[in-house]
C-alpha positions, 0 to 999 in steps of 0.5 A: 503271442498268437495271431488269429488268421481266419478260424485258425490260431497261428503262433508267432516266433519271438526269435528267428528260426534256424533253417536246416536242409534234411534228406529223407528216404522217399517212403518216410518223406511220403508218409510225412507229406501224408500226415501234413495233408491230413492235419492241414499243416506244412511238412515243416510243421510236422517235422518240427513237432516230431523233433520237439516230441523226440527231444522231450522224450529224450529229456524225460528218459535222461531224468528217469535214468538219473533217478534210478 
């Protein structure tokens, strides 16, 4: 389900999110902040997006290794 707020579409969550506290090296944190500003999203969104892509890549790699 999506809600529309102005010109942007916002995805609503069907299950509650789990909060995590993560420490980053200063340079990485600054880079993540820059990415968030460029994309006009929150730093949390950037981190979630990166984590989802990482998990998908790992799953794809596991499938490839299972097929060989």
